[in-house]
Biotite code that builds the C-alpha atoms (Angstrom):
import biotite.structure as struc

atoms = struc.array([
    struc.Atom([133.792, 120.600, 73.547], chain_id="A", res_id=1, res_name="MET", atom_name="CA", element="C"),
    struc.Atom([133.845, 117.108, 73.030], chain_id="A", res_id=2, res_name="SER", atom_name="CA", element="C"),
    struc.Atom([131.108, 115.452, 70.394], chain_id="A", res_id=3, res_name="THR", atom_name="CA", element="C"),
    struc.Atom([130.226, 112.997, 73.279], chain_id="A", res_id=4, res_name="LEU", atom_name="CA", element="C"),
    struc.Atom([128.672, 115.796, 75.498], chain_id="A", res_id=5, res_name="GLU", atom_name="CA", element="C"),
    struc.Atom([125.241, 117.272, 74.808], chain_id="A", res_id=6, res_name="PRO", atom_name="CA", element="C"),
    struc.Atom([125.070, 120.964, 74.465], chain_id="A", res_id=7, res_name="GLU", atom_name="CA", element="C"),
    struc.Atom([123.865, 122.682, 77.354], chain_id="A", res_id=8, res_name="ARG", atom_name="CA", element="C"),
    struc.Atom([120.402, 123.885, 77.293], chain_id="A", res_id=9, res_name="GLY", atom_name="CA", element="C"),
    struc.Atom([119.241, 121.422, 74.395], chain_id="A", res_id=10, res_name="THR", atom_name="CA", element="C"),
    struc.Atom([119.000, 117.931, 76.223], chain_id="A", res_id=11, res_name="GLY", atom_name="CA", element="C"),
    struc.Atom([116.236, 116.441, 77.553], chain_id="A", res_id=12, res_name="THR", atom_name="CA", element="C"),
    struc.Atom([115.748, 114.864, 81.081], chain_id="A", res_id=13, res_name="GLY", atom_name="CA", element="C"),
    struc.Atom([113.853, 112.261, 82.957], chain_id="A", res_id=14, res_name="THR", atom_name="CA", element="C"),
    struc.Atom([111.454, 113.310, 85.683], chain_id="A", res_id=15, res_name="LEU", atom_name="CA", element="C"),
    struc.Atom([111.220, 110.471, 88.050], chain_id="A", res_id=16, res_name="VAL", atom_name="CA", element="C"),
    struc.Atom([108.269, 110.964, 90.700], chain_id="A", res_id=17, res_name="GLU", atom_name="CA", element="C"),
    struc.Atom([108.363, 109.462, 93.889], chain_id="A", res_id=18, res_name="PRO", atom_name="CA", element="C"),
    struc.Atom([105.916, 106.494, 94.551], chain_id="A", res_id=19, res_name="THR", atom_name="CA", element="C"),
    struc.Atom([103.480, 107.586, 96.990], chain_id="A", res_id=20, res_name="PRO", atom_name="CA", element="C"),
    struc.Atom([103.836, 105.490, 100.344], chain_id="A", res_id=21, res_name="GLN", atom_name="CA", element="C"),
    struc.Atom([100.619, 103.864, 101.111], chain_id="A", res_id=22, res_name="THR", atom_name="CA", element="C"),
    struc.Atom([101.907, 102.472, 104.582], chain_id="A", res_id=23, res_name="SER", atom_name="CA", element="C"),
    struc.Atom([103.612, 103.945, 107.515], chain_id="A", res_id=24, res_name="HIS", atom_name="CA", element="C"),
    struc.Atom([105.573, 102.824, 110.417], chain_id="A", res_id=25, res_name="GLY", atom_name="CA", element="C"),
    struc.Atom([106.732, 99.709, 111.949], chain_id="A", res_id=26, res_name="ASP", atom_name="CA", element="C"),
    struc.Atom([103.999, 97.325, 110.741], chain_id="A", res_id=27, res_name="GLY", atom_name="CA", element="C"),
    struc.Atom([101.617, 97.735, 113.775], chain_id="A", res_id=28, res_name="ASP", atom_name="CA", element="C"),
    struc.Atom([99.201, 99.307, 111.744], chain_id="A", res_id=29, res_name="HIS", atom_name="CA", element="C"),
    struc.Atom([98.869, 96.229, 109.317], chain_id="A", res_id=30, res_name="GLU", atom_name="CA", element="C"),
    struc.Atom([97.553, 94.304, 112.304], chain_id="A", res_id=31, res_name="ARG", atom_name="CA", element="C"),
    struc.Atom([94.460, 96.734, 112.965], chain_id="A", res_id=32, res_name="PHE", atom_name="CA", element="C"),
    struc.Atom([91.096, 97.767, 111.551], chain_id="A", res_id=33, res_name="ALA", atom_name="CA", element="C"),
    struc.Atom([91.186, 101.471, 111.286], chain_id="A", res_id=34, res_name="HIS", atom_name="CA", element="C"),
    struc.Atom([88.502, 104.390, 111.446], chain_id="A", res_id=35, res_name="TYR", atom_name="CA", element="C"),
    struc.Atom([88.024, 106.226, 108.161], chain_id="A", res_id=36, res_name="VAL", atom_name="CA", element="C"),
    struc.Atom([84.954, 108.451, 106.897], chain_id="A", res_id=37, res_name="GLN", atom_name="CA", element="C"),
    struc.Atom([82.454, 106.074, 105.290], chain_id="A", res_id=38, res_name="LYS", atom_name="CA", element="C"),
    struc.Atom([81.956, 108.276, 102.337], chain_id="A", res_id=39, res_name="ASP", atom_name="CA", element="C"),
    struc.Atom([86.154, 107.933, 101.911], chain_id="A", res_id=40, res_name="LYS", atom_name="CA", element="C"),
    struc.Atom([85.675, 104.084, 102.062], chain_id="A", res_id=41, res_name="ILE", atom_name="CA", element="C"),
    struc.Atom([83.048, 104.086, 99.594], chain_id="A", res_id=42, res_name="MET", atom_name="CA", element="C"),
    struc.Atom([84.931, 106.130, 97.062], chain_id="A", res_id=43, res_name="ALA", atom_name="CA", element="C"),
    struc.Atom([88.132, 103.889, 97.492], chain_id="A", res_id=44, res_name="SER", atom_name="CA", element="C"),
    struc.Atom([85.692, 100.929, 96.821], chain_id="A", res_id=45, res_name="ALA", atom_name="CA", element="C"),
    struc.Atom([84.611, 102.477, 93.405], chain_id="A", res_id=46, res_name="LEU", atom_name="CA", element="C"),
    struc.Atom([87.886, 104.181, 92.126], chain_id="A", res_id=47, res_name="ASP", atom_name="CA", element="C"),
    struc.Atom([90.628, 102.553, 94.156], chain_id="A", res_id=48, res_name="GLY", atom_name="CA", element="C"),
    struc.Atom([92.215, 105.864, 95.955], chain_id="A", res_id=49, res_name="THR", atom_name="CA", element="C"),
    struc.Atom([93.642, 105.369, 99.132], chain_id="A", res_id=50, res_name="PRO", atom_name="CA", element="C"),
    struc.Atom([92.086, 106.458, 102.366], chain_id="A", res_id=51, res_name="VAL", atom_name="CA", element="C"),
    struc.Atom([93.451, 107.997, 105.544], chain_id="A", res_id=52, res_name="VAL", atom_name="CA", element="C"),
    struc.Atom([92.464, 106.753, 108.943], chain_id="A", res_id=53, res_name="ALA", atom_name="CA", element="C"),
    struc.Atom([92.098, 108.745, 112.055], chain_id="A", res_id=54, res_name="LEU", atom_name="CA", element="C"),
    struc.Atom([95.677, 107.560, 113.116], chain_id="A", res_id=55, res_name="CYS", atom_name="CA", element="C"),
    struc.Atom([96.998, 109.038, 109.924], chain_id="A", res_id=56, res_name="GLY", atom_name="CA", element="C"),
    struc.Atom([97.649, 105.614, 108.191], chain_id="A", res_id=57, res_name="LYS", atom_name="CA", element="C"),
    struc.Atom([97.313, 105.747, 104.390], chain_id="A", res_id=58, res_name="VAL", atom_name="CA", element="C"),
    struc.Atom([96.186, 102.512, 102.302], chain_id="A", res_id=59, res_name="TRP", atom_name="CA", element="C"),
    struc.Atom([93.963, 101.188, 99.876], chain_id="A", res_id=60, res_name="VAL", atom_name="CA", element="C"),
    struc.Atom([91.403, 99.201, 101.725], chain_id="A", res_id=61, res_name="PRO", atom_name="CA", element="C"),
    struc.Atom([90.813, 95.568, 100.660], chain_id="A", res_id=62, res_name="GLY", atom_name="CA", element="C"),
    struc.Atom([90.118, 93.311, 103.493], chain_id="A", res_id=63, res_name="ARG", atom_name="CA", element="C"),
    struc.Atom([87.592, 92.858, 105.952], chain_id="A", res_id=64, res_name="ASP", atom_name="CA", element="C"),
    struc.Atom([87.931, 94.713, 109.186], chain_id="A", res_id=65, res_name="PRO", atom_name="CA", element="C"),
    struc.Atom([85.874, 92.717, 111.213], chain_id="A", res_id=66, res_name="LYS", atom_name="CA", element="C"),
    struc.Atom([88.677, 90.200, 111.407], chain_id="A", res_id=67, res_name="LYS", atom_name="CA", element="C"),
    struc.Atom([90.917, 92.653, 113.127], chain_id="A", res_id=68, res_name="TYR", atom_name="CA", element="C"),
    struc.Atom([91.066, 94.622, 116.405], chain_id="A", res_id=69, res_name="PRO", atom_name="CA", element="C"),
    struc.Atom([90.336, 98.277, 116.354], chain_id="A", res_id=70, res_name="VAL", atom_name="CA", element="C"),
    struc.Atom([93.556, 100.171, 116.047], chain_id="A", res_id=71, res_name="CYS", atom_name="CA", element="C"),
    struc.Atom([93.951, 101.814, 119.710], chain_id="A", res_id=72, res_name="PRO", atom_name="CA", element="C"),
    struc.Atom([94.909, 105.340, 118.301], chain_id="A", res_id=73, res_name="MET", atom_name="CA", element="C"),
    struc.Atom([92.004, 105.410, 116.207], chain_id="A", res_id=74, res_name="CYS", atom_name="CA", element="C"),
    struc.Atom([89.939, 104.250, 118.800], chain_id="A", res_id=75, res_name="LYS", atom_name="CA", element="C"),
    struc.Atom([91.131, 107.142, 121.279], chain_id="A", res_id=76, res_name="GLU", atom_name="CA", element="C"),
    struc.Atom([90.750, 109.757, 118.780], chain_id="A", res_id=77, res_name="ILE", atom_name="CA", element="C"),
    struc.Atom([87.286, 108.844, 117.862], chain_id="A", res_id=78, res_name="TYR", atom_name="CA", element="C"),
    struc.Atom([86.087, 108.645, 121.438], chain_id="A", res_id=79, res_name="GLU", atom_name="CA", element="C"),
    struc.Atom([87.750, 111.969, 121.971], chain_id="A", res_id=80, res_name="SER", atom_name="CA", element="C"),
    struc.Atom([85.953, 113.430, 119.318], chain_id="A", res_id=81, res_name="MET", atom_name="CA", element="C"),
    struc.Atom([82.805, 112.743, 121.733], chain_id="A", res_id=82, res_name="GLY", atom_name="CA", element="C"),
    struc.Atom([81.286, 110.482, 118.980], chain_id="A", res_id=83, res_name="ALA", atom_name="CA", element="C"),
    struc.Atom([78.141, 108.581, 119.765], chain_id="A", res_id=84, res_name="GLY", atom_name="CA", element="C"),
    struc.Atom([77.535, 105.532, 117.250], chain_id="A", res_id=85, res_name="GLY", atom_name="CA", element="C"),
    struc.Atom([77.830, 105.946, 113.559], chain_id="A", res_id=86, res_name="ASP", atom_name="CA", element="C"),
    struc.Atom([75.546, 108.766, 112.773], chain_id="A", res_id=87, res_name="ASP", atom_name="CA", element="C"),
    struc.Atom([78.487, 111.307, 112.542], chain_id="A", res_id=88, res_name="ASN", atom_name="CA", element="C"),
    struc.Atom([79.804, 109.900, 109.285], chain_id="A", res_id=89, res_name="GLY", atom_name="CA", element="C"),
    struc.Atom([82.468, 107.706, 110.562], chain_id="A", res_id=90, res_name="LYS", atom_name="CA", element="C"),
    struc.Atom([82.769, 104.215, 110.348], chain_id="A", res_id=91, res_name="GLY", atom_name="CA", element="C"),
    struc.Atom([85.499, 101.141, 111.045], chain_id="A", res_id=92, res_name="LYS", atom_name="CA", element="C"),
    struc.Atom([87.337, 101.029, 107.983], chain_id="A", res_id=93, res_name="GLY", atom_name="CA", element="C"),
    struc.Atom([89.185, 97.965, 106.181], chain_id="A", res_id=94, res_name="ASP", atom_name="CA", element="C"),
    struc.Atom([92.491, 96.821, 107.118], chain_id="A", res_id=95, res_name="LYS", atom_name="CA", element="C"),
])
């Protein structure tokens, strides 16, 4: 065995963890405000954790959602839930 090769079983390796993706799709999700549970938005504002919209978009809120139209997929899902108003804990999330 060559002195340039490490012995088997005694070497160390580097574990590379993939960076989580916080945005999915072709970019259309970036142009909309999304529906997210209010408590999730509050938690994200406090500790910076990503949130998941009804349509499946994952991101860290940071923009004013009132400046964007509502995501059509989120709106359709929200309406199919039979929800009326904000009493069920769902609210318009940040873009």
